[in-house]
N, C-alpha and C positions, 0 to 999 in steps of 0.2 A: 247525498242522495236521498229524495222523503222515498222511505217503503211503499209498496207499493198492499191498497188493502184490498183485503178479501169482500166483496157481497156480502151480506148477512147472509139473503138464500142458500148462497152458496158450502157455506159451513155451516151451517143450517144441512142442509141435504151431502152433503160428507159423514156429519154424525153418524147418520142409516146404516151407512157402509161400512161406515170402522165392527160400529157392533156387528152387523152381521156379519164381517170377517175375523173378528174373536170370537164370537158363539160358533164359526165353521173350525176353525182353528183348534179351541175347543174340543167339540165334536173328533175332531179329527185322532188327538189327545187319547183321549177316550178309549176311539174303535181301537187305535194300535198300542196301547195295554193293553187291551183285552184280548185281542189275539194275542202276542207274546205267550202269557198264560193258558189260554185257549183259544189253538186254532181253528178247531172243527165251531167256531161263533159265525165264520162268513157264510157259511151254506144255512147254520138255521138264522142269518138274517137275510139271507137271499130269499129262503123258503117262505118266509115271514110277509117278506114284503110282495113276494110272486103266487104265492096261493089265493091274497084278496082280491090281484089282478085281475087272476085269472077266470075266478068265480065272478069278478065282476063280470066280464065278458061274457062267459057264459050265461050268465042273469042279462044283461043286457041281448044280450041275439035272440033269446025265450023270449022277449016283449018289448022286442022289434027296438030297446032305446041303447043300444051298444056305444056312445060316447057319453051318453051320461050316468053310464053305472060302472061303464070303464073311469074314469074317473071319480066316481066314487071309492071303486076300487081301491084306486093309487092312492087316495085321501087315507084309506084306511089303514092297506098296504103300508103305507111310510108310517101308521101311527103306533103298528104294531112290532116292525122293527125295531121303532126308538125304545118301546116299550122292554123286548127282551134284552136290547143291548143295555139298559139298565142293570135291569137289573142282570146280567154276568159281564156288568163291567164292577158291582159289588164284591159278587162271587170272586173278583178275580184282584179284587183289593184287595179282599183276607187272602186270597191265600199266598199274596206277595208279603204279606204282614205274620203268619203263621212263619213259628220258630226265633224270630226277633227280641230282643229282648225290647223291652215298655211297650209288643204289639197290644198288650188288653189293658194299656192308660189310652192307646190310639181307640181301637174299639168302644171302649168310654165316653171318647170322645164325640163319636160323628153322632150322639146324644143331643139336642141341643135345649127342644124346644123343655121344661120343666124340669132341667135336671140344672146341678152344679156340680162341677165333673171337675177336678182335682186338675193339672197339668202338671204334676211331678207327682214323682212314688211318697208316699205320706209315709213307709214303714220301706228298709231296704238291708238285707244281708249282704256284706265287702264281699265275704267267701264263695258264698254259695252264688250274688246276685241276684236272687230272689227279690221280688218285690210285692206291696203292695198299691195297687190302685183305688183310690173314692171319690164315690161320688153321693151325693144328697137330693133329694126329693120329697113328697109329700108320700112318698111309702117308705120314706125311711133312711136311712144309714145303707149303702150298698160298697162292697170291703169284695176286693177280687183278687187274688191272689196270683201272679204270672211265674211260672214256674212251676217243677216236675211237682204234680199233686202229692205225689205223700208227703212230702219234704214241703213246700211250702207252705203248710194247712199248720203249723208250728206258730209262723209268723204270721199267718193270716187270727188263730185265734190269740196270742197275743194283743194284735192292732184292736181287737173287741175288748177285750179287756177293758183296754185303754179307754177304749169313744163308749163301754157301757159306763166308765167311772163318771164322762164327763156328760151325759145328753141319759141319762138312765132314763127308762121308760121309754124311749123310742126303741123303734124295732130296728132289728143293725141283719141287715143279708147278708149273706158270704156267697161268694163264688169262686172256681175255682177254672181256669183254663184246661181243660181236657176232652175228651173223646166221647165226654156225656156216658158212661158204665158208669161210675157212681154218683151219690148225690150229692149235689155242688157243683158237679162238672159240666162246663158246659160250653161248648165247641167256638171258637174265639169266632164263627159270623153265626153264630147265637143271640154273643150273649148281652148286644143292643138290645133286641128286641123282647129277649129273657130280663133283661130292666124291667121295659119300655109296661111290663105287660104286671108292674108287679103295682097288686092292691095296693091303691094313696091311702092312707090314716091318717096323715099330719094337714095341718092347712096350710098355707101361705106364709104368718103370719110366725106358728108354728115352728118352719121351717127355717125360713131370717133366723128365729132364734138360735136353730140347732147351731147352724153355719156360720153363726158369731162364736157361740161358743167352739168352738175345733179350731177358728182361730187359732185358739190357743197352742194346739199343741204343733204350731209351726212354729215357733221358738224351740224347739224338744225335738226334731223333725230331724233324721239320720241325715247325715248326706247321700245323695247319688254314688253307687260306687262308683270305681273309678274303670273308664273303659263305655261306662254307657249311656247313653244318650239316649232318653226317655224320650223326644221332640225330635227325632229321627224317625221313632217308627211313627210314621201318621198316615190314614190309611188318605186317596185320592177323594176329595168327600163329590170333585164334581162328578167324578167316575161312579161311584157310588151311589149320588142321584141321578144317573144316565145323563149328564152333560155336561 
């Protein structure tokens, strides 16, 4: 029996509907995840949406154009609510990562433009399960310690010396995940923005050369301690982008 072929126009019309449904489903997942961590966000979203609508209605009544300004308020309210959801979702994603092994690597992996981030730790201590993650960009080399700040600094300094021998004269920036009370400590949620604000000192060609040199470290990199899977500690990038 011959299979019935659907008209080309019907297929093209179905694709936008599938895309809209996919985006709606993703938005709902972001909202549900955020509400689980921050239950009060639903009331802030309602206020962010209703505020511009009410203001638009009142302004429309004042100038005798209620429909126009109410519609404008609806659009503005939707944009404000989406922006707020994005910010709260990003915060909720980091709250979900705090305390997990590999959280520093997950936070670094949210940086895309201009940086090369190692997906696995470049150094690890099997007994304490402390780890060091690395990123390379125009500001130089960034090493981030994942573990109690006072304890992980020894592992972090050992990795810094190893990197300095292979790439001399390249700036090396050291960070540890903490409350920000000591020098070099950065809260997890602020790590990506802290790294992105570093001043560029290398050219793109120099960054490429540094990356190739550091590949030599891969052969002598210690294995990830048993029981740790840094690939599991991943932020929801759609949540962090608010879509």
